[in-house]
Backbone as JSON Lines, residues from 0, in Angstrom:
{"i":0,"aa":"M","n":[-0.15,167.17,302.16],"ca":[0.65,165.76,302.42],"c":[-0.28,164.84,302.38]}
{"i":1,"aa":"L","n":[0.13,163.51,302.12],"ca":[-0.83,162.49,302.0],"c":[-0.55,162.02,303.53]}
{"i":2,"aa":"F","n":[-1.61,162.09,304.11],"ca":[-1.43,161.62,305.43],"c":[-1.38,160.15,305.5]}
{"i":3,"aa":"G","n":[-0.9,159.5,306.27],"ca":[-1.03,158.06,306.51],"c":[-0.54,157.8,307.82]}
{"i":4,"aa":"G","n":[-0.36,156.47,307.87],"ca":[0.41,155.98,309.18],"c":[0.19,154.42,309.13]}
{"i":5,"aa":"I","n":[0.37,153.82,310.3],"ca":[0.46,152.56,310.41],"c":[-0.99,151.78,310.33]}
{"i":6,"aa":"L","n":[-1.15,150.67,310.08],"ca":[-2.43,149.98,310.19],"c":[-2.92,150.43,311.67]}
{"i":7,"aa":"Q","n":[-4.59,150.6,311.58],"ca":[-5.09,150.9,312.73],"c":[-4.94,149.97,313.98]}
{"i":8,"aa":"N","n":[-4.19,150.05,314.83],"ca":[-4.43,148.86,315.92],"c":[-3.77,149.61,317.11]}
{"i":9,"aa":"V","n":[-4.73,150.15,317.89],"ca":[-4.26,150.95,319.19],"c":[-3.18,150.26,320.18]}
{"i":10,"aa":"S","n":[-3.06,149.22,319.96],"ca":[-2.07,148.61,320.84],"c":[-0.67,148.61,320.11]}
{"i":11,"aa":"T","n":[-0.26,149.27,319.12],"ca":[0.77,149.26,318.23],"c":[1.78,150.53,318.81]}
{"i":12,"aa":"Y","n":[3.0,150.17,319.06],"ca":[3.55,151.21,319.49],"c":[4.86,151.44,318.43]}
{"i":13,"aa":"G","n":[5.46,152.76,318.01],"ca":[6.44,153.08,317.42],"c":[6.7,152.56,316.11]}
{"i":14,"aa":"Q","n":[5.82,152.77,315.41],"ca":[5.66,152.62,314.13],"c":[5.99,153.6,313.22]}
{"i":15,"aa":"F","n":[6.78,153.21,311.75],"ca":[7.32,154.43,310.95],"c":[6.62,154.08,309.55]}
{"i":16,"aa":"S","n":[6.27,155.06,308.88],"ca":[5.68,154.97,307.51],"c":[6.02,156.1,306.81]}
{"i":17,"aa":"I","n":[5.97,155.9,305.55],"ca":[6.23,156.89,304.32],"c":[5.1,156.91,303.39]}
{"i":18,"aa":"V","n":[4.85,157.86,302.6],"ca":[3.75,158.14,301.83],"c":[4.07,158.97,300.69]}
{"i":19,"aa":"A","n":[3.92,158.48,299.43],"ca":[3.99,159.11,298.33],"c":[2.63,159.76,297.69]}
{"i":20,"aa":"G","n":[2.35,161.01,297.35],"ca":[1.07,161.39,297.11],"c":[1.27,162.34,295.74]}
{"i":21,"aa":"Y","n":[0.06,162.15,294.94],"ca":[0.17,163.14,293.83],"c":[-1.5,163.64,293.65]}
{"i":22,"aa":"G","n":[-1.6,164.67,293.34],"ca":[-2.95,165.3,293.03],"c":[-3.26,166.48,292.47]}
{"i":23,"aa":"I","n":[-3.99,167.36,292.63],"ca":[-4.22,168.72,292.39],"c":[-4.49,169.74,293.37]}
{"i":24,"aa":"Q","n":[-3.77,170.86,293.13],"ca":[-4.22,171.9,294.12],"c":[-5.02,173.19,293.28]}
{"i":25,"aa":"V","n":[-6.06,173.76,293.76],"ca":[-6.9,174.74,293.6],"c":[-6.37,176.06,294.46]}
{"i":26,"aa":"P","n":[-5.8,177.16,293.84],"ca":[-5.59,178.29,294.41],"c":[-6.65,179.19,294.69]}
{"i":27,"aa":"G","n":[-6.34,179.75,295.99],"ca":[-7.42,180.92,296.27],"c":[-7.3,182.15,295.47]}
{"i":28,"aa":"R","n":[-7.87,183.34,295.4],"ca":[-7.75,184.49,294.62],"c":[-6.53,184.79,294.94]}
{"i":29,"aa":"Q","n":[-5.6,185.41,293.58],"ca":[-4.55,185.94,293.84],"c":[-4.37,187.42,293.19]}
{"i":30,"aa":"D","n":[-3.81,188.3,294.07],"ca":[-3.63,189.7,293.17],"c":[-2.2,189.83,292.88]}
{"i":31,"aa":"L","n":[-2.0,190.58,291.93],"ca":[-0.74,190.76,291.27],"c":[-0.43,192.48,290.98]}
{"i":32,"aa":"K","n":[0.83,192.76,291.48],"ca":[1.19,194.35,291.04],"c":[2.49,194.17,290.06]}
{"i":33,"aa":"F","n":[2.58,194.59,288.92],"ca":[3.36,194.92,287.85],"c":[4.09,196.09,288.42]}
{"i":34,"aa":"R","n":[5.45,195.95,288.6],"ca":[6.22,197.28,289.14],"c":[7.38,197.4,288.17]}
{"i":35,"aa":"R","n":[7.69,198.56,287.97],"ca":[8.97,198.83,287.29],"c":[10.01,199.88,287.81]}
{"i":36,"aa":"Y","n":[11.07,199.51,287.93],"ca":[11.86,200.44,288.67],"c":[13.21,201.05,287.75]}
{"i":37,"aa":"Q","n":[13.5,202.17,288.06],"ca":[14.75,202.58,287.19],"c":[15.49,203.33,288.46]}
{"i":38,"aa":"D","n":[16.83,202.88,288.44],"ca":[17.73,203.58,289.46],"c":[17.18,203.29,290.71]}
{"i":39,"aa":"G","n":[16.71,202.2,291.15],"ca":[16.11,202.07,292.52],"c":[14.91,202.87,292.84]}
{"i":40,"aa":"V","n":[14.17,203.36,291.81],"ca":[13.12,204.3,291.95],"c":[11.97,203.65,291.35]}
{"i":41,"aa":"L","n":[10.69,203.64,292.18],"ca":[9.55,202.84,291.52],"c":[8.97,203.9,290.69]}
{"i":42,"aa":"K","n":[8.95,203.52,289.31],"ca":[8.23,204.18,288.27],"c":[7.06,203.99,287.79]}
{"i":43,"aa":"D","n":[6.58,202.66,287.73],"ca":[5.15,202.18,287.45],"c":[4.79,201.12,288.39]}
{"i":44,"aa":"N","n":[3.47,201.22,288.77],"ca":[2.94,200.17,289.58],"c":[1.57,200.12,289.23]}
{"i":45,"aa":"I","n":[1.59,198.94,288.46],"ca":[0.15,198.59,287.81],"c":[-0.63,197.52,288.62]}
{"i":46,"aa":"R","n":[-1.73,197.62,289.11],"ca":[-2.51,196.87,289.99],"c":[-3.46,195.93,289.11]}
{"i":47,"aa":"T","n":[-3.68,195.01,289.37],"ca":[-4.84,194.07,288.75],"c":[-5.96,194.08,289.32]}
{"i":48,"aa":"T","n":[-7.19,193.95,288.71],"ca":[-8.46,193.81,289.28],"c":[-9.22,192.54,289.2]}
{"i":49,"aa":"E","n":[-8.66,191.8,288.01],"ca":[-9.05,190.2,287.84],"c":[-7.77,189.47,287.58]}
{"i":50,"aa":"V","n":[-7.64,188.14,288.39],"ca":[-6.55,187.47,288.11],"c":[-6.97,186.0,287.98]}
{"i":51,"aa":"H","n":[-6.8,185.26,287.16],"ca":[-7.09,184.01,286.78],"c":[-6.07,183.01,287.19]}
{"i":52,"aa":"S","n":[-6.28,182.22,288.21],"ca":[-5.26,181.14,288.63],"c":[-5.63,179.75,288.17]}
{"i":53,"aa":"Y","n":[-4.71,178.84,287.7],"ca":[-5.04,177.41,287.26],"c":[-4.85,176.62,288.33]}
{"i":54,"aa":"A","n":[-5.65,175.43,288.5],"ca":[-5.36,174.3,289.09],"c":[-4.03,173.77,288.6]}
{"i":55,"aa":"T","n":[-3.32,173.17,289.4],"ca":[-1.92,172.57,288.91],"c":[-1.8,171.28,289.77]}
{"i":56,"aa":"P","n":[-0.91,170.47,289.16],"ca":[-0.58,169.2,290.1],"c":[0.37,169.22,290.96]}
{"i":57,"aa":"I","n":[0.12,168.74,292.16],"ca":[0.86,168.93,293.37],"c":[1.57,167.48,293.91]}
{"i":58,"aa":"F","n":[2.69,167.48,293.95],"ca":[3.32,166.22,294.52],"c":[3.81,166.37,295.9]}
{"i":59,"aa":"N","n":[3.63,165.28,296.77],"ca":[4.02,165.29,298.16],"c":[4.65,163.91,298.59]}
{"i":60,"aa":"L","n":[5.68,163.93,299.57],"ca":[6.22,162.91,299.92],"c":[6.29,163.24,301.47]}
{"i":61,"aa":"S","n":[6.26,162.37,302.35],"ca":[6.17,162.42,303.91],"c":[6.63,161.18,304.39]}
{"i":62,"aa":"A","n":[7.25,161.36,305.93],"ca":[7.57,160.27,306.52],"c":[7.23,160.59,308.0]}
{"i":63,"aa":"S","n":[6.34,159.7,308.45],"ca":[5.59,159.7,309.81],"c":[6.14,158.77,310.9]}
{"i":64,"aa":"Y","n":[6.08,159.15,312.16],"ca":[6.36,158.2,313.16],"c":[4.99,158.14,314.11]}
{"i":65,"aa":"W","n":[4.66,157.04,314.27],"ca":[3.21,156.85,315.0],"c":[3.3,156.12,316.26]}
{"i":66,"aa":"L","n":[2.77,156.66,317.55],"ca":[2.56,156.3,318.86],"c":[1.2,155.94,319.08]}
{"i":67,"aa":"K","n":[0.73,154.79,318.97],"ca":[-0.85,154.42,319.31],"c":[-1.58,155.61,318.22]}
{"i":68,"aa":"R","n":[-2.44,156.28,318.57],"ca":[-3.37,157.12,317.78],"c":[-2.54,158.27,317.58]}
{"i":69,"aa":"Y","n":[-1.54,158.77,318.08],"ca":[-0.62,160.12,317.9],"c":[0.64,159.83,317.01]}
{"i":70,"aa":"G","n":[0.63,160.67,316.01],"ca":[1.93,160.75,315.16],"c":[2.32,162.3,314.94]}
{"i":71,"aa":"I","n":[3.5,162.16,314.48],"ca":[4.42,163.16,314.05],"c":[4.87,162.98,312.45]}
{"i":72,"aa":"R","n":[4.78,164.09,311.73],"ca":[5.07,163.87,310.14],"c":[5.82,165.0,309.83]}
{"i":73,"aa":"L","n":[6.74,164.78,308.88],"ca":[7.51,165.59,308.07],"c":[7.3,165.65,306.45]}
{"i":74,"aa":"D","n":[6.87,166.6,305.9],"ca":[6.15,166.4,304.76],"c":[7.23,167.38,303.7]}
{"i":75,"aa":"F","n":[7.06,167.18,302.59],"ca":[7.65,168.15,301.28],"c":[6.61,168.01,300.26]}
{"i":76,"aa":"Y","n":[6.25,169.38,299.7],"ca":[5.42,169.36,298.81],"c":[6.17,170.43,297.52]}
{"i":77,"aa":"N","n":[5.63,169.75,296.37],"ca":[6.1,170.79,295.19],"c":[5.14,170.83,294.21]}
{"i":78,"aa":"W","n":[4.77,172.29,293.8],"ca":[3.76,172.62,292.95],"c":[4.35,173.87,292.2]}
{"i":79,"aa":"E","n":[3.46,174.31,291.0],"ca":[3.51,175.74,290.52],"c":[1.89,176.24,290.47]}
{"i":80,"aa":"H","n":[2.26,177.4,290.83],"ca":[1.18,178.56,290.78],"c":[1.23,179.48,289.63]}
{"i":81,"aa":"I","n":[0.12,179.13,288.62],"ca":[0.1,179.87,287.44],"c":[-1.0,180.84,287.37]}
{"i":82,"aa":"S","n":[-0.71,182.2,287.41],"ca":[-1.59,183.07,287.21],"c":[-1.44,184.09,285.98]}
{"i":83,"aa":"V","n":[-2.71,184.52,285.56],"ca":[-2.7,185.39,284.25],"c":[-3.65,186.58,284.82]}
{"i":84,"aa":"A","n":[-3.08,187.79,284.33],"ca":[-3.69,189.07,284.87],"c":[-4.9,189.39,283.75]}
{"i":85,"aa":"N","n":[-6.1,189.46,283.81],"ca":[-7.22,189.39,282.72],"c":[-7.54,190.94,282.83]}
{"i":86,"aa":"E","n":[-7.6,191.61,283.93],"ca":[-7.87,192.89,284.02],"c":[-7.11,193.77,284.78]}
{"i":87,"aa":"L","n":[-6.73,195.06,284.46],"ca":[-5.74,196.1,285.11],"c":[-6.62,197.28,285.49]}
{"i":88,"aa":"E","n":[-6.06,197.57,286.61],"ca":[-6.86,198.96,287.14],"c":[-6.74,200.02,286.48]}
{"i":89,"aa":"T","n":[-5.49,200.25,285.58],"ca":[-5.22,201.54,284.93],"c":[-4.94,201.05,283.47]}
{"i":90,"aa":"K","n":[-4.97,202.09,282.62],"ca":[-4.86,202.07,281.17],"c":[-3.53,201.53,280.85]}
{"i":91,"aa":"E","n":[-2.52,201.72,281.52],"ca":[-0.98,201.22,281.58],"c":[-1.24,199.67,281.37]}
{"i":92,"aa":"V","n":[-0.06,199.13,280.59],"ca":[-0.03,197.75,280.44],"c":[1.31,197.28,280.56]}
{"i":93,"aa":"P","n":[1.62,196.04,281.39],"ca":[2.93,195.65,281.63],"c":[3.36,194.88,280.39]}
{"i":94,"aa":"P","n":[4.74,194.45,280.32],"ca":[5.3,193.88,279.01],"c":[4.75,192.38,278.99]}
{"i":95,"aa":"F","n":[4.29,191.75,280.12],"ca":[3.9,190.41,280.33],"c":[2.67,190.34,281.4]}
{"i":96,"aa":"Y","n":[1.88,189.06,280.9],"ca":[0.64,188.99,281.88],"c":[0.72,187.67,282.61]}
{"i":97,"aa":"K","n":[1.39,186.65,282.24],"ca":[1.24,185.5,282.67],"c":[2.7,185.49,283.79]}
{"i":98,"aa":"I","n":[2.34,184.93,285.09],"ca":[3.34,184.62,286.29],"c":[3.3,183.3,286.51]}
{"i":99,"aa":"V","n":[4.42,182.66,286.74],"ca":[4.63,181.28,287.15],"c":[5.42,181.51,288.7]}
{"i":100,"aa":"Q","n":[4.74,180.84,289.45],"ca":[5.33,180.8,290.9],"c":[5.6,179.32,291.06]}
{"i":101,"aa":"G","n":[7.03,179.08,291.19],"ca":[7.36,177.68,291.89],"c":[7.21,177.45,293.29]}
{"i":102,"aa":"R","n":[6.78,176.65,293.75],"ca":[6.7,176.48,295.26],"c":[7.05,175.1,295.87]}
{"i":103,"aa":"D","n":[8.04,175.26,296.97],"ca":[8.44,173.88,297.56],"c":[8.08,174.31,299.04]}
{"i":104,"aa":"A","n":[7.54,173.34,299.84],"ca":[7.04,173.44,301.02],"c":[7.46,172.45,302.03]}
{"i":105,"aa":"F","n":[7.97,172.83,303.06],"ca":[8.14,171.76,304.28],"c":[7.25,171.99,305.6]}
{"i":106,"aa":"F","n":[6.62,170.85,306.01],"ca":[5.7,171.1,307.17],"c":[6.3,169.92,308.23]}
{"i":107,"aa":"L","n":[5.92,170.53,309.42],"ca":[6.21,169.41,310.71],"c":[4.57,169.5,311.34]}
{"i":108,"aa":"S","n":[4.02,168.18,311.5],"ca":[2.76,168.3,311.64],"c":[2.18,167.28,312.91]}
{"i":109,"aa":"I","n":[1.48,167.59,313.64],"ca":[0.93,166.66,314.59],"c":[-0.37,165.97,314.05]}
{"i":110,"aa":"L","n":[-0.31,164.57,314.28],"ca":[-1.48,163.75,313.55],"c":[-2.06,163.04,314.82]}
{"i":111,"aa":"R","n":[-3.57,162.81,314.64],"ca":[-4.33,161.91,315.4],"c":[-5.25,161.16,314.22]}
{"i":112,"aa":"K","n":[-5.2,159.78,314.85],"ca":[-6.17,158.78,314.13],"c":[-7.49,158.89,314.53]}
{"i":113,"aa":"S","n":[-8.58,158.69,313.74],"ca":[-9.95,158.59,314.05],"c":[-10.73,157.19,313.42]}
{"i":114,"aa":"S","n":[-11.83,157.24,313.79],"ca":[-12.45,156.07,313.24],"c":[-12.81,156.27,311.83]}
{"i":115,"aa":"F","n":[-13.2,155.49,311.02],"ca":[-13.49,155.49,309.59],"c":[-14.75,156.04,309.48]}
{"i":116,"aa":"P","n":[-15.3,157.03,308.51],"ca":[-16.73,157.84,308.62],"c":[-17.64,156.81,308.2]}
{"i":117,"aa":"F","n":[-18.8,156.74,308.8],"ca":[-19.95,156.06,308.66],"c":[-19.57,154.59,308.98]}
{"i":118,"aa":"A","n":[-18.61,154.0,309.64],"ca":[-18.55,152.71,309.8],"c":[-19.1,152.29,311.25]}
{"i":119,"aa":"S","n":[-19.82,151.4,311.48],"ca":[-20.18,151.01,312.85],"c":[-18.99,150.57,313.66]}
{"i":120,"aa":"K","n":[-19.3,150.62,314.96],"ca":[-18.25,150.25,315.95],"c":[-17.7,148.81,315.69]}
{"i":121,"aa":"E","n":[-18.87,147.81,315.42],"ca":[-18.36,146.62,315.15],"c":[-17.54,146.34,313.98]}
{"i":122,"aa":"S","n":[-17.91,147.12,312.9],"ca":[-17.07,146.75,311.81],"c":[-15.66,147.78,311.72]}
{"i":123,"aa":"Q","n":[-15.8,148.56,312.7],"ca":[-14.39,149.26,312.95],"c":[-13.37,148.55,313.48]}
{"i":124,"aa":"E","n":[-14.09,147.9,314.72],"ca":[-12.76,146.85,315.32],"c":[-12.33,145.67,314.68]}
{"i":125,"aa":"E","n":[-12.96,145.49,313.44],"ca":[-12.49,144.15,312.62],"c":[-11.87,144.72,311.36]}
{"i":126,"aa":"S","n":[-11.91,146.02,311.28],"ca":[-11.21,146.78,309.97],"c":[-9.89,147.49,310.36]}
{"i":127,"aa":"D","n":[-8.99,147.43,309.45],"ca":[-7.83,148.23,309.43],"c":[-7.92,149.74,308.88]}
{"i":128,"aa":"K","n":[-9.24,150.03,308.62],"ca":[-9.37,151.38,307.89],"c":[-9.58,152.32,308.98]}
{"i":129,"aa":"Y","n":[-9.27,153.54,308.65],"ca":[-9.13,154.72,309.48],"c":[-9.07,156.03,308.87]}
{"i":130,"aa":"S","n":[-9.61,157.02,309.52],"ca":[-9.55,158.36,309.15],"c":[-8.34,159.28,309.88]}
{"i":131,"aa":"Y","n":[-7.99,160.33,309.41],"ca":[-6.68,160.99,310.37],"c":[-6.96,162.49,310.11]}
{"i":132,"aa":"F","n":[-6.27,163.11,310.83],"ca":[-6.43,164.6,310.77],"c":[-5.25,165.12,311.41]}
{"i":133,"aa":"G","n":[-4.72,166.47,311.1],"ca":[-3.5,167.0,311.53],"c":[-3.35,168.49,311.37]}
{"i":134,"aa":"I","n":[-2.6,169.1,312.05],"ca":[-2.24,170.35,311.86],"c":[-0.66,170.55,311.87]}
{"i":135,"aa":"G","n":[-0.08,171.41,311.29],"ca":[1.21,171.64,310.9],"c":[1.59,172.99,310.59]}
{"i":136,"aa":"F","n":[2.75,173.3,310.87],"ca":[3.58,174.64,310.61],"c":[4.72,174.33,309.74]}
{"i":137,"aa":"G","n":[5.13,175.36,309.11],"ca":[6.4,174.88,308.32],"c":[6.93,176.37,307.48]}
{"i":138,"aa":"E","n":[7.62,176.16,306.36],"ca":[8.17,177.09,305.56],"c":[8.17,176.83,303.9]}
{"i":139,"aa":"T","n":[7.56,177.85,303.13],"ca":[7.44,177.7,301.68],"c":[8.42,178.62,300.95]}
{"i":140,"aa":"L","n":[9.09,177.86,300.04],"ca":[9.81,178.75,299.22],"c":[9.29,179.07,297.8]}
{"i":141,"aa":"T","n":[9.23,180.32,297.59],"ca":[8.36,180.48,296.3],"c":[9.39,181.5,295.5]}
{"i":142,"aa":"E","n":[9.39,181.05,294.31],"ca":[10.22,181.73,293.29],"c":[9.48,181.99,292.26]}
{"i":143,"aa":"V","n":[9.52,183.39,291.91],"ca":[8.63,184.24,291.1],"c":[9.46,184.47,290.01]}
{"i":144,"aa":"E","n":[8.62,184.11,288.72],"ca":[9.38,184.5,287.3],"c":[8.98,185.83,287.43]}
{"i":145,"aa":"Q","n":[10.04,186.86,286.72],"ca":[10.17,188.35,286.93],"c":[9.92,188.67,288.36]}
{"i":146,"aa":"G","n":[10.37,188.12,289.24],"ca":[10.1,188.56,290.75],"c":[11.23,188.05,291.7]}
{"i":147,"aa":"E","n":[11.04,187.78,292.77],"ca":[12.03,187.52,293.58],"c":[11.8,185.95,294.41]}
{"i":148,"aa":"T","n":[12.7,185.53,294.82],"ca":[12.57,184.18,295.84],"c":[12.74,184.3,297.2]}
{"i":149,"aa":"Q","n":[11.59,183.97,297.79],"ca":[11.85,184.0,299.39],"c":[11.34,182.8,300.05]}
{"i":150,"aa":"W","n":[11.86,182.6,301.33],"ca":[11.18,181.76,302.28],"c":[10.05,182.42,302.96]}
{"i":151,"aa":"R","n":[8.75,181.73,303.08],"ca":[7.7,182.53,303.87],"c":[7.2,181.36,304.78]}
{"i":152,"aa":"A","n":[6.71,181.68,305.87],"ca":[5.97,180.62,307.02],"c":[4.6,180.21,306.39]}
{"i":153,"aa":"A","n":[4.37,178.85,306.66],"ca":[3.25,178.4,306.22],"c":[2.47,177.57,307.26]}
{"i":154,"aa":"F","n":[1.12,177.38,307.02],"ca":[0.37,176.42,307.75],"c":[-0.4,175.46,306.98]}
{"i":155,"aa":"K","n":[-0.83,174.24,307.57],"ca":[-1.56,173.1,307.01],"c":[-2.41,172.57,307.93]}
{"i":156,"aa":"F","n":[-3.71,172.22,307.12],"ca":[-4.58,171.28,307.79],"c":[-5.02,170.01,307.02]}
{"i":157,"aa":"S","n":[-5.0,168.95,307.54],"ca":[-5.19,167.9,306.71],"c":[-6.15,166.88,307.04]}
{"i":158,"aa":"Y","n":[-6.99,166.32,306.32],"ca":[-7.83,165.35,306.77],"c":[-7.61,164.05,305.69]}
{"i":159,"aa":"G","n":[-7.66,162.86,306.05],"ca":[-7.75,161.81,305.11],"c":[-8.17,160.44,305.39]}
{"i":160,"aa":"L","n":[-8.08,159.65,304.55],"ca":[-8.7,158.07,304.66],"c":[-7.55,157.35,304.42]}
{"i":161,"aa":"S","n":[-7.39,156.28,305.3],"ca":[-6.4,155.01,304.66],"c":[-7.27,153.94,304.7]}
{"i":162,"aa":"V","n":[-6.81,153.19,303.61],"ca":[-7.63,151.8,303.3],"c":[-6.65,150.88,302.86]}
{"i":163,"aa":"P","n":[-6.43,149.53,303.61],"ca":[-5.2,148.57,303.41],"c":[-5.58,148.16,302.05]}
{"i":164,"aa":"I","n":[-4.38,147.9,301.59],"ca":[-4.55,147.22,300.04],"c":[-3.83,145.76,300.17]}
{"i":165,"aa":"V","n":[-2.69,145.71,300.59],"ca":[-1.81,144.54,301.01],"c":[-1.05,144.65,302.34]}
{"i":166,"aa":"K","n":[-0.82,143.83,302.87],"ca":[-0.15,143.9,304.0],"c":[1.11,145.11,303.96]}
{"i":167,"aa":"K","n":[1.15,145.93,305.09],"ca":[1.82,147.08,305.16],"c":[1.87,148.29,304.13]}
{"i":168,"aa":"I","n":[0.66,148.09,303.07],"ca":[0.62,148.89,302.23],"c":[-1.01,149.45,302.07]}
{"i":169,"aa":"N","n":[-1.09,150.85,302.31],"ca":[-2.36,151.11,302.35],"c":[-2.64,152.38,301.22]}
{"i":170,"aa":"A","n":[-3.91,152.35,300.71],"ca":[-4.38,153.54,299.53],"c":[-4.81,154.55,300.62]}
{"i":171,"aa":"I","n":[-4.53,155.88,300.03],"ca":[-4.65,156.92,300.95],"c":[-5.31,158.04,300.08]}
{"i":172,"aa":"I","n":[-6.48,158.75,300.67],"ca":[-7.07,159.97,299.94],"c":[-6.91,161.2,300.83]}
{"i":173,"aa":"A","n":[-6.73,162.29,300.58],"ca":[-6.8,163.21,301.67],"c":[-6.87,164.65,300.99]}
{"i":174,"aa":"F","n":[-7.67,165.28,301.85],"ca":[-7.87,166.63,301.56],"c":[-6.85,167.43,302.56]}
{"i":175,"aa":"K","n":[-6.29,168.64,301.89],"ca":[-5.41,169.57,302.65],"c":[-5.6,170.88,302.32]}
{"i":176,"aa":"Y","n":[-5.61,171.59,303.33],"ca":[-5.71,173.27,303.16],"c":[-4.35,173.92,303.73]}
{"i":177,"aa":"L","n":[-3.58,174.65,302.5],"ca":[-2.34,174.97,302.81],"c":[-2.43,176.53,302.62]}
{"i":178,"aa":"L","n":[-1.68,177.42,303.67],"ca":[-1.95,178.68,303.79],"c":[-0.61,179.37,303.8]}
{"i":179,"aa":"T","n":[-0.21,180.26,303.06],"ca":[1.19,180.82,303.41],"c":[1.09,182.13,303.27]}
{"i":180,"aa":"R","n":[2.21,183.0,303.53],"ca":[2.25,184.42,303.3],"c":[2.33,184.91,302.01]}
{"i":181,"aa":"D","n":[2.26,186.26,301.74],"ca":[2.55,186.61,300.25],"c":[3.85,186.92,300.25]}
{"i":182,"aa":"I","n":[4.3,187.0,299.0],"ca":[6.05,187.34,298.82],"c":[6.02,188.78,298.18]}
{"i":183,"aa":"D","n":[6.94,189.44,298.66],"ca":[6.97,191.07,298.05],"c":[8.1,190.85,297.12]}
{"i":184,"aa":"T","n":[7.94,191.85,296.22],"ca":[9.14,191.96,295.11],"c":[10.28,192.86,295.74]}
{"i":185,"aa":"L","n":[11.35,192.28,295.93],"ca":[12.62,193.1,296.35],"c":[13.63,193.05,295.22]}
{"i":186,"aa":"P","n":[13.51,194.22,294.28],"ca":[14.23,194.39,293.13],"c":[15.78,194.63,293.51]}
{"i":187,"aa":"N","n":[16.67,194.3,292.81],"ca":[18.14,194.58,292.96],"c":[18.61,195.1,291.54]}
{"i":188,"aa":"Q","n":[17.66,195.39,290.86],"ca":[18.24,195.85,289.38],"c":[17.19,196.5,288.54]}
{"i":189,"aa":"N","n":[17.26,197.24,287.67],"ca":[16.3,198.1,286.87],"c":[15.37,197.18,286.0]}
{"i":190,"aa":"G","n":[14.24,197.61,285.85],"ca":[13.29,196.57,284.9],"c":[11.92,196.31,285.63]}
{"i":191,"aa":"W","n":[11.31,195.43,284.99],"ca":[9.81,195.04,285.65],"c":[9.9,193.76,286.71]}
{"i":192,"aa":"F","n":[9.09,193.99,287.71],"ca":[9.26,193.04,288.78],"c":[7.49,192.68,289.12]}
{"i":193,"aa":"V","n":[7.19,191.74,289.57],"ca":[6.12,191.26,289.98],"c":[5.89,190.99,291.62]}
{"i":194,"aa":"D","n":[4.95,191.7,292.27],"ca":[4.64,191.44,293.41],"c":[3.4,190.69,293.58]}
{"i":195,"aa":"T","n":[3.5,189.47,294.11],"ca":[2.42,188.32,294.55],"c":[1.78,188.47,295.74]}
{"i":196,"aa":"S","n":[0.46,188.08,296.02],"ca":[-0.19,187.95,297.28],"c":[-1.76,187.59,296.91]}
{"i":197,"aa":"G","n":[-2.11,186.94,297.89],"ca":[-3.48,186.24,297.91],"c":[-4.52,187.47,298.12]}
{"i":198,"aa":"T","n":[-5.74,187.11,298.84],"ca":[-6.61,188.46,299.09],"c":[-7.04,188.1,300.43]}
{"i":199,"aa":"R","n":[-7.6,189.23,301.11],"ca":[-7.96,189.11,302.49],"c":[-9.38,188.2,302.6]}
{"i":200,"aa":"F","n":[-9.32,187.5,303.7],"ca":[-10.63,186.64,303.97],"c":[-10.31,186.31,305.36]}
{"i":201,"aa":"P","n":[-11.6,186.04,306.13],"ca":[-11.73,185.85,307.45],"c":[-10.73,184.77,307.94]}
{"i":202,"aa":"F","n":[-10.35,184.51,309.34],"ca":[-9.61,183.38,310.01],"c":[-8.26,183.26,309.45]}
{"i":203,"aa":"R","n":[-7.57,184.26,308.84],"ca":[-6.29,184.18,308.71],"c":[-5.46,184.77,309.67]}
{"i":204,"aa":"F","n":[-3.98,184.59,309.93],"ca":[-3.32,184.72,310.85],"c":[-2.81,186.07,311.02]}
{"i":205,"aa":"G","n":[-2.97,186.92,309.98],"ca":[-2.6,188.21,309.75],"c":[-2.91,188.96,308.58]}
{"i":206,"aa":"P","n":[-2.41,190.08,308.16],"ca":[-2.75,190.96,307.02],"c":[-2.04,190.17,305.71]}
{"i":207,"aa":"H","n":[-0.8,189.51,306.2],"ca":[0.0,188.9,304.79],"c":[-0.37,187.4,304.56]}
{"i":208,"aa":"W","n":[-0.91,186.96,305.7],"ca":[-1.39,185.39,305.73],"c":[-2.55,185.29,304.6]}
{"i":209,"aa":"D","n":[-2.4,185.31,303.3],"ca":[-3.36,185.37,302.47],"c":[-3.24,184.53,301.18]}
{"i":210,"aa":"T","n":[-2.24,183.7,301.22],"ca":[-1.92,182.96,299.63],"c":[-2.35,181.42,300.34]}
{"i":211,"aa":"R","n":[-3.71,180.96,299.78],"ca":[-4.13,179.74,300.16],"c":[-4.41,178.61,298.88]}
{"i":212,"aa":"Y","n":[-4.19,177.43,299.29],"ca":[-4.33,176.36,298.39],"c":[-5.42,175.44,299.05]}
{"i":213,"aa":"Y","n":[-6.25,174.58,298.13],"ca":[-7.11,173.71,298.57],"c":[-6.73,172.62,297.67]}
{"i":214,"aa":"V","n":[-6.2,171.37,298.28],"ca":[-5.49,170.25,297.72],"c":[-6.32,168.76,298.01]}
{"i":215,"aa":"L","n":[-6.21,168.13,297.13],"ca":[-6.91,166.72,296.97],"c":[-5.86,165.88,296.26]}
{"i":216,"aa":"Q","n":[-5.58,164.97,297.05],"ca":[-4.33,163.91,296.63],"c":[-4.81,162.55,296.85]}
{"i":217,"aa":"T","n":[-4.25,161.65,296.08],"ca":[-4.32,160.15,296.29],"c":[-2.89,159.71,296.53]}
{"i":218,"aa":"G","n":[-2.57,158.4,297.26],"ca":[-1.1,157.89,297.03],"c":[-1.19,156.7,297.76]}
{"i":219,"aa":"L","n":[0.02,156.08,298.07],"ca":[0.38,154.86,298.87],"c":[1.21,155.28,299.85]}
{"i":220,"aa":"Q","n":[0.85,154.42,301.08],"ca":[1.67,154.36,302.22],"c":[2.28,152.99,302.48]}
{"i":221,"aa":"M","n":[3.49,153.1,302.8],"ca":[4.03,151.81,303.38],"c":[4.43,152.22,304.67]}
{"i":222,"aa":"S","n":[4.25,150.87,305.6],"ca":[4.56,150.82,307.06],"c":[5.52,149.96,307.21]}
{"i":223,"aa":"F","n":[6.26,150.4,308.22],"ca":[7.61,149.55,308.55],"c":[7.33,149.16,310.01]}
């Protein structure tokens, strides 16, 4: 989400802002399993040992309400996760290698403003520039080609900078870390399906909290 808010003025109460942002997301490592079912029975289960995932554009639209230094934000994100299986665990091969996951995510976040980095106290008091960070939870809708569509829980950490351009309009640059659960294939017909997941790493919430994205975005924020 492209974090933003009102111009930095600690005496200001109850201001509303919207942000439209655009940037790139770099996915963490992805694992894929190609599975073939016949009459509801698993016949083939081909695992991957190397998967390449591409950086892709990500769009964000958010609305925030600020009360002094604290705010609450509702975010929407849209992006695609494109993966290609480069190496397989067995000599068996699936009928396709490229998988596209469409993702839509909604987050509710708690925000806090902070001082602009490397700015002196005197210059900070005279400037409307500020930084901000936030933590949010939400849901991600994932649609997998040759796979399933599922809602899964998601987590977000954000840090950003806000710089005034003209009155009530700020430029935003923000880094976000998005984390969501993997998506299992739930076939309802015969044929090939794809099971997608991230890989295990420290500091996740559980064994299936392993699909992560590193996001860098810029955008414009309008305050009311």
